[in-house]
N, C-alpha and C positions, 0 to 999 in steps of 0.2 A: 585484703589485708591479712597477712600471716599471723599477726598478733591479735586478731579479733577474737573475742571470747566465743566459746562453743555455745550453741543455742541451748543445749541441755543445762549449762550452768546459768546462762543469762535468764532463762525462763523457768528456773527451778521452782520459784515461789509464785509463778503466774497462775491466775485462776483458771479452772478447767470445768467444762460441762460434760466431761466423759461420764457416761452412765446415767445422766440426768433423765434421758428419755428411753432408757433401757439399753441393754448390752448390744442390741441389734440395730440401733439407730444409725441412719445414714444421711439424714438431712439436717441434723444439728439445730441451730437457732431458728431455722424456718419453722420449727414446731411452735414458735411464739405466734405465728400467723395462723389463726383459726377463723371460724365463721364470724366471731365477734369483730375481729379486725377487718375482715372483708366488708361487712355491712357498714361499719363506721367509715371506712374509706369511700364507699359508694356514696355516702351522704355528702361528701365534699364536691361531687359533680354538680356544677351549676350552669356553666356556659356551654358545655358540650364540646369544648375545643379539644382536639386530639393531637398528640405529638408522638412520633415514633423516634426511638433513640439509637437505632442501629446505624453505624457508618456504612457507606456503600462499599460492597465487595467488588473489587475490580475497578476502583476509582481511577479514571485516566490520570489523575494527579498523584496517584500512589496510595498504597494502603499501609498505615503505620502498624508495625508489628514489633514484638520483642526481639532484641538482637539475637541472631542465630536462627530465627524463624524466617520463612520466606512468605511473601504475599500469596494469596490464592491465585491459581492459574485456571482460567476458564478456556475450554477447548470446544470449538464448534464441531459437532459430529455430523449433523445433517442440516442442509439448507437447500435453497432452490437449485443450486448448482449440482446437488446430488442426483437430480433427475435429468442431467444433461446427457448422460451416457446410455448406451444400449442395455447395460446391466443395472439400471436404476431400479429401486424398489417399486413394486406394483401393488396397488390396492384397488379393490373394486370401487368404481366411482371416480377414480382419479385423485385420491387424497395425496397431498404433499404436506410435509411438516418439518419444523425445525427441532433439533435436539442438541443438547450440549451437556458438558459435565465440568466439574471443578476438582482440582487437586489442591487441598488446603489443609493447613494446620487447624485442628478444631478450635484452637485458641488464637487464630490468626485474624480475628475480626472482633467486633463487639461480641462479648462472650461471658458466659458464666463459668466459674471454676467449680469442678467437683471438690468435695471436701477432702478427698484423698489425693489432691493434686500436689501438695507439698508436705514434707514431714522432716523430722529429725529424730535421732535416737532410736531408729528402727521401728517406730510406730506412727501410724497415720491417725486421723480423727477417730475418736472413741476408743482408742487403744488397739485398733486392728493392727496386725503385723504388717510391716511395710512390704514384706515379700508377697502379700496379696496383690501387689501392683504389677507383678511380673507377667508380661504378656497382655496386660490390660487390668483395670481395676475391678477385682472381684468384690471389693467392699468400698463403700463411699464413692462410687462412680457418679457420673452426671445423671444417670438414669433415674434414680429415686427423686432427685430434685426436679427433673423434667416431668415426672409423673405427678408430683405434688403441685407444681406451679407456684408462683410467687405473686401474692396479691395483698396489698395493704396501703396504709397511709404513708406517703413519702414526702420528704421535705428537701427542696433544693437549697443548698448552701453555696452561694456564688462567691467563692473565695477571691476570684480575680477582681470582680467588681468591688468587693468589700475592701480589698487592698488598693483599689484605685489604679489598676494596671490592666492592659489588654490581655496579658497572659502572666501566669506565675513564672518565675525564673527557674532554670535548671537547679536542682538540689534545694530549692526553697521548701521550707517545712512549715507545718502548722500542727497545732495540738487540739485536743478536745475542748480546751478552754477557748481557743480561737473559733472553733465551730459554734460554741455557745454565744460568743460575742457577735459572730456573723449573723446567727439567728436573731439575736436581739436587735441588731441594726436593721434587719429586714422586717421586723415586727411579726415574727413567727415563733411559735413555741415548739421546742423539741420534746417529744413525749416518749414514754416507754413503748418499745416495739415498733418504732418508726423505721422505715427504710430511709437511709441517709444517702442523698445524692449530692456529690460535690463537683463543682465546676472549677477547673483551673485554666481552661482554654490552652493548655500547654501544647497540644498536638497541632495547633495552628502553626507552630514553629516547624513542624515536620514538612508542611506544605510550602513554607517560606524558605527553609534552609536546604531541603533535599538531603543528600547523603551526609552533609555536615551535621545534621540533626543528631547522628549517632556518635559523633566525636566526643569522647569523655562522657559517655551516656550516664546521666543521673537525673531521673525525673523528680519533680516536686511532689510532695504528698505528706500525709500524716507521718509523724515521727514517733517512734516507740518511747513510752515511759510506763512504769508500773501503774501510774495513776490513770493514764489513758486506757489501758487494757481493763482496769477495774471499772472505769466509767462505761465502757462497752458492755461489760458483764452486768453491771447494775441497771443499765438502761435496756437490757435485753434486746439489743439491736440484732435483727435477723439478717440484714442484707446491707452491704456497703457498695454503692455504685459510684464510679468516677469516670471522668473522661480521659484518664491516663492509661498507659499500657499495664501498669501494675499496682495502681491504687495507693501506693505509699512511696516515700522517698526511697530510691533504689538502694543506696548504701547509707546506713545510719551514720550521721555525722558524729555521733557521740561514742560509738563503739566499733564502727566499720563493718558491722554485720549486714549482709544482704537480706532484704525482705523479711525483717524481723516480724512484722505484723501479719504476714501471710501465715506464720506459725502461731503467734500469740492469739490472733483472732480466729483464723480459720481452723487450723489444726487443733487448738486447745478449746476454743469457745464454740466452734461450729458456725461462725459467722460466714455466710456465703458472700463471695466477692464477685462483682461484675465490673468489667473493664472495657475501655475504649468506647464508652458511650458518647454519642453525639448530642451534646446538650445545648447547642447554640440557639436554635429556634425556641426551645423551652425557656432558656435563660432570658432571652430578649422579651418574651411574653411576660415572664414573671416580673421583670424590671418595669414593664409598662403598666401592668395592672396591679402590682404589689401583692399578688397572691403566690405564695411559695409553697403551699401544701396542696396535695392532689392525690387522686387515685392512681395507683401504679399496678401494672400487671405484666408479668413476663413468664414465658415458658421456654427454656432451652430445648433443643432437639433431643429426642429420646435416642441416645447412642449407647448401645450396650458396651460396658466396660470402659467407656470414655472418661478421660480426665478433664474434659471441658466440652463446651458446645457453643456454636454461634447462637445469637438470640436477637430478637428485635423487640425490646420492651416498649410498652404502650403506656402513655400518660394521658389521663383525661381530667380536665379542669372544669 
């Protein structure tokens, strides 16, 4: 929308955590997750059930990605046929092996965003100059997040079940008040420094609709308001995890701006965003046993200068 407000004006009075953890900080609100939070999260483990949240790369049914990105391409380099010719590799003892590679967007699967992934006004997280992104992120890349790791208490908020539908609709929105109502309906308390995990099941439509999924593309998700951003700040939320491609409603229905919360939460508050998580087995188990809080751990790949990285988060109940 050409008449959409500039993010500099829209977020002029938005809360900021710049400088809170020093001028050199590159992990933002993940600083809220320390040894105390790790130990408390570990105390939630009772059944020993393990869930992994990464979507399959190279799914025969397709890989959902942000418009303009392409799914990962896996190429077989060596297999048994590589030893059919006279010029085959030779190893003492007769060893044969398989080898392959992938060509992929670092954010083309279940992934963590680096804090320097998006910006406005010429500055990324913590006030670093946006020109530090040229040729790769010299500041606020995925590497510091990967080196720290993400461990804490997480709460699943099953918005699809809460609203009584198999998937949320395109452009359907919800607020922090909806999150609180969902938590209350599930019988779980949201606490300071929780990792928030939100299920919409919207990507099920990708597998049902194929290419039509991208027509008029606008995902469901959180919608910006000053109150919502302040709530995230007050609750000291370190990490937002969703099963959608971009965590929030793609285009804000109230102002037309794209991905407002990527900037209000990630750029300004340092909240780490995790996207395209597969929450179906976890959500089904939570609905069955009524336990929506759990131990969460994740570590994206250590990619120098990267703006994001694939990840396979682990939940233990």
